[in-house]
C-alpha positions in Angstrom: 28.8 30.1 99.9 31.7 31.8 101.5 31.5 35.3 102.9 33.7 36.9 100.2 31.8 35.1 97.4 28.4 36.1 99.0 29.5 39.7 99.1 30.4 39.5 95.4 27.0 38.2 94.6 25.0 40.9 96.3 27.0 44.1 96.4 25.4 46.9 94.4 26.8 48.1 91.1 27.5 51.7 90.5 26.4 53.1 87.1 26.9 56.6 85.8 23.8 58.3 84.4 25.9 60.2 81.9 29.0 59.3 79.9 31.0 61.9 77.9 32.1 59.2 75.4 28.5 58.1 74.8 27.3 61.7 74.2 30.3 62.9 72.2 31.2 59.8 70.1 28.7 56.9 70.3 25.4 58.6 70.0 26.4 60.6 66.9 27.4 57.2 65.3 24.0 55.7 66.2 22.3 58.8 64.8 24.1 58.4 61.5 23.8 54.7 61.0 21.0 53.3 63.3 18.2 55.8 64.1 16.8 55.7 60.6 15.6 52.1 61.1 15.6 51.9 64.9 14.5 55.4 66.1 11.4 57.2 67.2 9.9 57.4 63.7 10.6 53.8 62.6 11.0 51.1 65.2 12.1 48.2 63.0 11.8 44.9 64.8 10.3 46.8 67.7 13.7 48.3 68.5 14.1 52.0 69.3 17.8 52.9 70.1 17.0 56.6 70.0 15.2 56.4 73.3 18.5 55.7 75.2 19.5 59.2 76.2 22.0 58.2 78.9 24.4 55.4 79.8 22.2 54.6 82.8 19.3 54.0 80.5 21.4 51.6 78.4 22.6 49.6 81.4 18.9 49.1 82.5 17.9 47.5 79.2 20.8 45.6 77.6 18.9 43.2 75.4 18.7 45.4 72.3 22.4 46.3 72.7 23.5 42.6 72.9 21.6 42.1 69.7 23.2 45.2 68.1 26.6 43.9 69.1 26.0 40.6 67.5 24.7 42.1 64.3 27.6 44.5 64.1 30.1 41.6 64.5 28.3 39.6 61.8 28.1 42.7 59.5 24.2 42.3 59.5 23.8 45.9 60.6 23.5 48.4 59.0 21.7 46.6 56.1 23.6 46.4 52.8 21.4 49.1 51.2 22.2 51.6 53.9 25.2 53.8 54.5 28.0 51.7 56.1 30.3 52.8 58.9 34.0 52.7 58.4 35.9 49.8 60.0 37.2 52.2 62.6 33.6 53.4 63.4 32.3 49.8 63.5 35.1 48.8 65.9 34.4 51.8 68.1 30.7 51.0 68.4 31.5 47.3 69.1 34.1 48.2 71.7 31.8 50.6 73.6 28.8 48.2 73.6 31.0 45.3 74.9 32.5 47.5 77.6 29.1 48.7 78.7 27.6 45.2 78.8 30.6 43.9 80.8 30.3 46.7 83.3 26.6 46.5 83.7 26.7 42.7 84.1 29.6 42.6 86.5 27.7 41.7 89.6 24.2 40.2 90.1 22.1 42.1 92.7 18.5 41.0 92.2 17.5 37.3 92.7 13.9 37.8 91.5 11.1 35.8 92.9 9.4 32.5 91.8 5.6 32.5 92.1 4.0 29.9 94.4 4.5 26.8 92.2 2.3 23.7 91.8 3.9 20.4 91.0 3.6 19.7 87.3 2.5 16.3 85.9 6.0 14.8 85.9 6.9 16.2 89.3 3.6 14.9 90.8 4.1 11.4 89.4 7.7 11.1 90.5 7.0 12.5 93.9 4.2 9.9 94.5 6.7 7.3 93.3 9.3 8.3 95.9 6.7 8.8 98.6 4.9 5.4 98.3 7.0 3.3 95.9 4.2 3.3 93.2 5.1 3.1 89.5 1.7 4.3 88.2 1.5 7.8 86.6 -1.9 9.2 87.5 -0.9 12.8 86.6 -0.7 11.8 83.0 -4.5 12.3 83.0 -4.2 15.8 84.3 -4.9 18.7 81.8 -2.0 19.5 79.5 0.5 22.0 80.7 2.0 24.6 78.4 5.6 25.9 78.5 5.9 29.3 80.1 8.8 31.7 80.1 11.9 29.8 79.3 9.8 27.2 77.4 9.5 24.7 80.1 6.4 23.1 81.7 7.7 23.7 85.3 7.1 27.4 84.9 5.2 28.7 88.0 3.1 31.2 86.0 1.4 28.5 84.0 0.7 26.0 86.8 -2.7 27.1 88.0 -5.5 24.7 89.2 -8.6 24.7 86.9 -11.7 23.1 88.3 -11.3 19.9 86.3 -7.8 19.4 87.8 -9.3 19.3 91.3 -11.4 16.3 90.3 -8.4 14.6 88.7 -6.3 15.3 91.9 -8.8 13.6 94.1 -8.9 10.6 91.7 -5.1 10.5 91.6 -4.8 10.4 95.4 -7.2 7.5 95.6 -5.4 5.6 92.9 -2.0 6.1 94.5 -3.2 5.0 98.0 -4.8 1.9 96.6 -1.7 1.0 94.7 0.7 1.5 97.6 1.9 -1.4 99.7 0.5 -1.2 103.3 4.0 -1.0 104.8 4.6 2.2 102.7 1.4 3.8 104.1 1.2 2.7 107.8 4.7 3.4 109.0 3.9 2.8 112.6 1.1 0.5 113.7 -0.6 0.2 117.1 0.6 -2.6 119.2 2.2 -3.4 122.5 3.0 -0.1 124.2 1.8 1.9 121.1 -1.7 3.3 121.3 -3.8 3.8 118.1 -3.5 7.6 118.5 0.3 7.4 119.0 0.6 5.2 115.9 -1.5 7.5 113.8 0.5 10.5 115.0 3.9 8.9 114.3 2.7 7.8 110.8 1.4 11.3 110.1 4.5 13.0 111.3 6.8 10.9 109.1 4.6 11.0 106.0 3.8 14.7 106.2 7.4 15.6 106.7 8.3 13.9 103.5 5.2 15.1 101.6 5.6 18.7 102.7 9.4 18.5 102.2 9.9 20.1 105.7 9.2 19.5 109.4 5.5 19.7 110.2 4.3 22.2 112.8 2.3 21.0 115.8 -0.8 22.9 114.8 -0.7 21.3 111.4 -0.4 17.8 113.0 -3.4 18.5 115.3 -5.6 19.5 112.3 -4.9 16.3 110.5 -5.2 14.2 113.6 -8.6 15.8 114.2 -9.7 14.3 110.9 -8.4 10.9 112.0 -10.3 11.2 115.3 -13.5 12.1 113.5 -13.2 9.1 111.2 -12.7 6.8 114.2 -15.7 8.3 116.0 -17.8 7.6 112.9 -17.0 3.9 113.2 -14.2 3.5 110.6 -11.4 1.2 111.5 -7.8 2.4 112.3 -6.4 1.8 108.8 -9.3 3.5 107.0 -9.1 6.5 109.4 -5.3 6.9 108.8 -6.0 6.6 105.1 -8.4 9.5 105.2 -5.8 11.6 107.1 -3.2 10.8 104.4 -5.6 11.8 101.7 -5.9 15.2 103.3 -2.1 15.5 103.5 -1.9 14.8 99.7 -4.6 17.3 98.9 -2.9 20.0 101.0 -1.4 23.0 99.2 1.8 22.2 101.1 2.1 19.0 99.1 0.7 20.2 95.8 2.7 23.4 95.8 6.3 24.2 96.5 5.8 26.8 99.1 8.4 29.4 99.9 7.4 31.8 102.7 8.0 35.6 102.4 10.0 37.1 105.2 9.6 40.5 106.9 12.6 42.1 105.3 13.4 44.2 102.2 15.7 43.2 99.5 17.3 39.9 98.7 17.4 37.2 101.4 18.6 33.6 101.4 15.9 30.9 101.1 15.4 28.4 104.0 17.4 25.2 104.2 14.4 23.0 103.4 13.4 25.3 100.5 17.0 24.8 99.2 16.6 21.1 99.4 13.4 21.2 97.4 14.9 23.5 94.8 17.8 21.1 94.3 15.7 18.0 94.2 13.1 19.4 91.8 15.9 20.8 89.6 17.8 17.5 89.3 15.3 14.8 90.0 11.8 16.4 89.3 10.9 14.9 92.7 11.0 15.4 96.4 14.2 15.6 98.5 15.4 12.2 99.8 16.4 11.5 103.4 20.0 12.7 102.9 18.9 16.1 101.6 16.3 16.5 104.4 19.0 15.6 106.9 21.4 18.1 105.5 18.6 20.7 105.5 18.0 20.0 109.2 21.7 20.6 109.8 21.7 23.7 107.6 24.5 22.1 105.6 23.4 22.6 102.0 24.8 26.1 101.8 28.3 24.9 102.5 30.2 24.9 99.2 31.8 21.5 99.6 28.7 19.9 100.8 26.7 21.4 97.9 29.2 20.2 95.4 29.1 16.7 96.9 25.3 16.6 96.7 25.1 17.9 93.1 27.5 15.1 92.0 25.6 12.5 94.0 22.3 13.6 92.6 23.6 13.6 89.0 24.9 10.1 89.4 21.6 8.8 90.9 19.2 7.1 88.6 16.6 9.7 89.5 18.6 12.3 87.5 17.1 10.6 84.4 14.1 12.9 84.9 16.4 16.0 84.6 18.1 14.7 81.5 14.8 13.9 79.8 12.7 16.9 80.9 15.3 19.5 80.2 16.7 18.1 77.0 13.5 17.2 75.3 11.8 20.5 76.1 14.8 22.7 75.3 15.3 21.1 71.9 11.5 20.8 71.3 11.7 17.1 70.5 9.0 16.3 73.1 6.6 17.7 70.5 7.8 15.4 67.7 4.6 13.4 67.8 2.3 16.4 67.2 4.6 18.8 65.3 6.1 16.5 62.7 4.1 14.2 60.5 6.3 12.7 57.8 4.2 11.5 54.8 3.8 7.7 55.3 3.9 7.1 51.5 7.1 8.8 51.0 8.8 7.8 54.3 7.6 4.3 54.8 10.3 3.5 57.4 9.1 6.2 59.8 7.1 4.6 62.6 6.1 5.1 66.2 9.0 3.0 67.4 11.5 4.9 65.3 10.1 8.3 66.5 10.4 7.2 70.1 14.0 6.1 69.5 14.7 9.4 67.8 13.4 11.2 70.9 15.5 9.2 73.2 18.8 9.8 71.4 19.5 13.5 72.5 18.4 12.7 76.0 21.0 9.8 76.2 23.7 12.1 74.8 22.9 14.9 77.3 22.9 12.4 80.2 26.2 10.9 79.1 27.9 14.4 78.9 26.6 15.2 82.4 27.5 11.8 84.0 31.0 11.9 82.6 31.4 15.6 83.2 32.4 16.3 79.6 32.5 19.7 77.8 28.9 20.8 77.1 30.2 21.6 73.6 30.1 17.8 72.9 26.4 18.3 72.5 27.4 19.8 69.1 30.6 18.0 68.4 30.4 14.4 69.7 31.9 11.8 67.4 29.6 9.2 68.9 25.9 8.8 69.6 23.4 6.6 71.3 21.1 4.3 69.2 19.2 1.0 69.3 19.1 -1.4 66.5 16.2 0.4 64.8 17.8 3.8 64.8 21.2 2.4 63.8 19.6 0.9 60.7 17.8 4.1 59.9 21.2 6.0 60.1 23.0 3.3 58.2 25.3 2.5 61.1 26.7 -1.0 60.8 27.5 -3.5 63.5 24.4 -2.9 65.7 22.0 -5.9 66.0 18.5 -5.1 64.9 17.0 -5.8 68.3 19.8 -4.2 70.3 19.0 -1.9 73.3 20.2 1.7 73.4 23.9 2.0 73.7 26.9 4.2 72.7 28.3 3.8 69.2 31.2 5.5 67.4 30.1 7.3 64.3 31.8 6.3 61.1 32.3 9.9 60.0 31.8 13.4 61.3 28.7 14.4 59.4 26.2 13.2 62.0 27.8 14.2 65.4 25.8 16.0 68.1 22.3 17.4 68.2 22.5 18.8 64.6 22.7 15.3 63.1 20.0 13.7 65.1 16.8 12.4 63.5 14.6 14.0 66.1 15.8 17.5 65.4 15.9 17.0 61.6 12.4 15.5 61.5 11.0 18.2 63.8 12.3 20.9 61.4 10.9 19.4 58.3 7.5 19.3 56.6 5.6 16.1 55.7 7.0 15.9 52.1 10.3 17.9 52.3 12.9 19.4 54.5 12.8 23.1 55.5 16.0 25.1 55.5 14.0 27.9 57.0 12.8 25.9 59.9 16.2 24.3 60.5 17.9 27.6 60.3 15.4 29.1 62.7 15.9 26.2 65.1 19.6 26.7 65.2 19.3 30.4 65.8 16.7 29.9 68.5 17.8 26.7 70.3 21.5 26.7 69.8 22.6 30.3 69.6 19.7 31.9 71.5 19.2 34.6 68.8 15.8 33.9 67.4 14.6 36.0 64.4 11.3 37.9 64.7 8.0 36.3 63.5 7.5 36.4 59.8 5.4 39.3 58.4 1.7 38.6 57.6 0.5 37.4 54.2 3.9 36.0 53.1 3.5 33.7 50.1 4.0 30.1 51.1 6.4 27.7 49.4 5.4 24.4 47.7 4.7 21.4 49.9 7.4 19.2 48.3 10.9 19.8 47.0 10.4 18.7 43.3 11.9 21.0 40.7 9.3 23.4 39.2 9.7 25.5 36.0 13.3 24.5 35.8 14.1 25.8 39.3 15.2 23.6 42.2 13.6 24.1 45.5 16.7 26.0 46.7 16.4 28.4 43.8 12.8 29.0 44.5 13.6 29.7 48.1 16.3 32.2 47.0 13.6 33.9 44.9 11.5 34.1 48.0 14.3 35.9 49.8 14.3 38.7 47.3 11.2 40.1 49.1 12.7 43.0 51.1 10.3 42.2 54.0 11.8 38.7 54.2 15.4 39.2 53.2 16.9 40.3 56.5 15.8 37.2 58.5 16.2 34.7 55.7 19.8 35.8 55.2 20.4 34.6 58.7 18.3 31.5 58.7 18.5 29.9 55.3 22.3 29.4 55.0 22.3 27.5 58.3 19.4 25.3 57.1 21.0 24.7 53.7 24.1 23.2 55.4 21.8 20.4 56.7 20.2 19.6 53.3 22.1 16.3 53.0 19.7 15.1 55.7 16.2 14.4 54.4 12.9 15.0 56.2 13.4 12.1 58.5 17.1 12.5 59.0 18.5 10.0 56.5 21.6 11.0 54.5 21.1 11.8 50.8 23.3 13.1 48.0 20.6 14.1 45.6 17.4 16.1 45.6 15.1 15.6 42.5 18.0 14.1 40.6 20.3 17.0 41.3 23.3 17.0 43.6 22.6 18.4 47.1 23.8 22.0 47.5 24.7 22.3 51.2 26.7 25.5 50.9 25.8 28.6 52.9 27.0 32.1 53.3 26.2 34.3 56.3 25.7 38.1 55.9 29.2 38.7 57.3 30.7 36.7 54.5 31.3 33.5 56.5 30.8 30.4 54.3 30.4 26.7 55.0 29.5 23.5 53.2 27.6 20.7 54.9 27.1 19.8 58.6 30.8 19.4 59.5 31.7 22.9 58.5 28.4 24.2 60.0 29.4 22.8 63.4 32.8 24.4 63.1 31.1 27.8 62.3 28.9 27.4 65.3 31.8 26.7 67.6 33.2 30.0 66.4 30.2 31.5 68.2 31.0 29.6 71.4 30.0 32.5 73.6 26.5 32.5 72.2 26.2 28.8 72.5 27.3 28.8 76.1 25.1 31.8 77.0 22.0 30.2 75.5 22.6 26.9 77.4 23.1 28.8 80.6 20.0 30.8 80.1 17.9 27.7 79.3 19.2 25.7 82.3 18.8 28.6 84.7 15.2 29.1 83.6 14.5 25.4 84.0 16.2 25.4 87.5 14.2 28.4 88.7 10.9 27.5 87.2 10.4 31.0 85.7 11.4 32.9 82.6 14.6 35.0 82.9 14.4 38.8 83.4 16.9 41.6 82.7 18.1 41.3 86.3 19.2 37.7 85.7 21.7 38.7 83.0 24.6 39.4 85.5 24.2 35.8 86.8 24.2 34.4 83.3 27.2 36.5 82.4 29.2 35.3 85.4 28.4 31.6 84.8 29.4 31.9 81.2 32.7 33.4 82.2 33.3 30.6 84.7 32.4 28.0 82.1 35.0 29.4 79.8 37.6 29.3 82.6 36.7 25.7 83.5 36.7 24.1 80.0 32.9 24.1 79.8 32.6 21.1 82.2 29.0 20.0 82.3 28.6 19.4 86.0 30.3 22.7 86.7 27.4 24.4 84.9 24.9 22.7 87.2 26.9 23.6 90.3 27.3 27.2 89.2 23.5 27.5 88.9 23.0 25.8 92.3 25.5 28.4 93.8 24.0 31.4 92.1 22.2 34.3 93.6 18.7 33.6 92.0 18.9 29.9 93.0 19.8 30.5 96.7 18.0 33.8 97.2 14.7 35.5 96.6 12.8 38.7 97.4 9.2 39.6 98.3 6.4 40.8 96.1 6.5 44.3 97.5 10.1 44.5 96.5 9.2 43.6 93.0 6.5 46.2 92.9 8.9 48.8 94.3 11.5 47.9 91.6 9.0 48.5 88.9 8.0 52.0 90.1 
């Protein structure tokens, strides 16, 4: 990172504690139109705008103001049954909020800190693969790992070591070492001019450097060699003694954890070169750095902008990037949970099978990988006029010209109704019930996973809807759902969710196209609170592209959280804001997004625990 750019990342932002415009113009408008629902007496949705007495207070907590801006733009706030601001007043509020957000997010200053982080199951398996050339997956038998902040299973705060995991780790090490070829274990053997101790030391030094993802200190080498010597003195042969030494390396916290050492300084500081190599490799490969990354770390070259760009491109083109494409995409979209979260009724959907489900799960991963490899606009994830299918999935979709037993490949779509994530069977099945679709679930999925604007949880004791979509008492399922929305406790959220879901009603509960429901034509029209209307998936995608800033912001936030291995905090928003602006200026190129994250302050810098504690005082 160049000196000028580095200065831009870390210089402090000045913020006024008071603002005459806020006090004289904005706060009176908030009092008139907002405090009744979002004030000290009534904190609807947990939001209290009345607590913000100064501009400085607003700049320290922008999240509710970003939500308020979006709802003002979409005419969702104030509610229809409340006094409405004039257009001039609405524009004044929107203008002030946007200007305040832009000022507060001008420059990132705080990189945050990632907790000491254990390798998750995928990272453990792939690291063992790259260390010893084994294709087994022993970590699949480790306890399940939940998604932490950001929704990904590489979140440091969820990767602790329960007692049962220690037993599984010991078994995994034994399994890996037994499966590895001897030449991948014993890198230097005793022989002419090479003593047993020298061969053990050389093997240890090379293996531990790769396992620890950094050079090994002399005192560390001596500890492991002491174990080797004890084994030899106990009568074990050279290979068995070296093997015990390698077991100790693989049970070391320096292998099991991605260790980043605090420094004796306050504020933000750049991580070490080998820490940077590990951050890159586990971001894009879910595995250890290769020799090229380790060599560049030794030369301190990874912070050079040209070198970093070359490495990001090289890594995304490498076959090991398949782990990034799969882990990020499937967890972001939630399709990794398709097996447990969606159970289509086998009597109604006889074509649904394990093989079809697995093909569905692979489709979005293939599209995401293609967009990355070809450096296309990330918006193609929504708008692509092609997809990736095998013979089984092509038959399910009614795509002709694909042999029944064909492997996965790119195919042009015959029309625009199925392009991008929204028309994929995995997403459509995930957001359905066993016997019917769910416009509510589908609308919520779009708000949460595409736009990054999730609705609050439903209120308790809400009456549930029927399990299937058959007409009842002369009412279609859609009409019954519209009745459900008349409940004032439900109306606000359903007005946002349901129209989005209705636009996908031509897709049944396993993602096949249909034109009728219960003998009646499908009604795929939707109208948002601001008056925006659409009919069917094609017009829905066009409407979502009209919210391009939200789509990009959500993708940046998801990928940054995945790259950092932690949930995002308020101090990460300036970084998000800058990356979104650069994406807009660079035609949304996919690789540029990855590179922007790799260049960002939170990816290249960190701070100590005591600085976090001080910041919270």
